N, C-alpha and C positions, 0 to 999 in steps of 0.2 A: 323758171326763174321768178322770184317774188317781185311784185310791183311796188316800188317805193316812191312816195311823193315828197318832193323837196320844196313845194310851194310855200309852206309855212315859213321858210327861211327868208322869204321876200319881206317879212316884217323887220328885218335887220336894217337899220338906218344905212343908206348908201349902197344897198344890195345891188350887185351887178349880175352874178351868176353863182351856181353851185353844182356840185357833182358828188355822187357816191361812186367810189372807185374800188375795184378789186386790185389790190396791190400786186399780186403775183402776175397777173396777165396784163395789167394796165387797162382793163376793159371798163368802160363806162356802164355802171349798173343803173344809174338814174341821173338825169340832168335837168336843170332849169336855168333859164337865162332871160334877162330883159335886154340883152345886147346880142351882137352877132358873133360872139366868141365860139370857136370850134372846140366844144367840150370834149370830144373824143381825142383830139390832139392834146388838149390840156391834161386829160386823165392819164394818157400814156406817158407824157413827159413828167408829170408829178409823181407817178408811180416810181420812176427812176430816181427822183429826188428822195423819196421815202426809203427806198432800198439802199441808196448810197449812204444816207444818214444812219440807218440801222447798222450797216457794215462798219462804218467808222466808229460808232458807239461800241460795237462788239470788239473791234480791234483795240480800242482804248480801255477795254474792260471796265466800262462805266457801270455795269450792272444796274441799269436804270431803263425806264421806258420813255418813249417820246410822248409827251402830252400834246404838243402841237408844234408846227413849224410855221414861222412867220417870214414871208418874203415881202419886204417893203419896196415898193416902186414909187416913183415921184407922184403918181396920181392914184395909185391903188395899193391896197393890202391884199395879199393872197395868203389865206389861212389853210393849212393842211392839218387835219386832226385825225390821227389813227383812232379807230373805235376801241373802247375798252371791252365792249361785248364781243367783238370779232376783230382780232389783231390783223387779219388779212384784208381789211376794208378800211378806207379812210374817207372822210368828208373833205371836200375842197370848196372853199368859198372865196369869191372875189368881192371886195367892197371898195367903194370910192372913198379915198382918204379925206376929202373935204367934207363929206356928208356923214361920216361914220364915227362911232365911238368904239375903238378897238376892244376895250375891256368889256363893253356890253355885247359886242359881237361874239367874243369868246364865251361869255356866259350863255348866250343864246344857243351856241353850238353844243355846249355841255347839256343843256336842257333838251335840245332836239335829239341828241344821241340817246338819251334815256327813253325817249318815246319810240325809237326804232325797234322793230320786232323782226328778228331773224329766224323765228321758229316756223 
C-alpha cells in the first residue's frame, strides 16, 4: 500500500484531524490528528455516510457526483470529499468552527487532492 502524508492539511485554519479513506472497506489509508479522535472509527463511519448518500442520489436519478459532504456540528465542521482521481477514496477533515474559514478549507482540500498520486 502506498504511503500518503496528510500533514500539509495542518495548515488549514482550525485543523483538528484528517483521514484518507477507502470507501468500499471503510479502511483508514492515512490519518493525521492534533487531537485524540479515533480515526479508524471515523473512517468506517463516514464510509457508510458516503455509501448512503450515493445510494440515495442513484435512487433519485440525480445523475450527478458528490463534490463534498458537509456535516455541521456546534463546534466543528466535518468535510467529506470523494476524490475525483479515485472515486473509491475520500478525504475526511475535521476543523474547528470558531477558528476556520469553511470556503478556504474546501479550497485547500481541492488543491491537496490535485497533489495526491495514486500511481
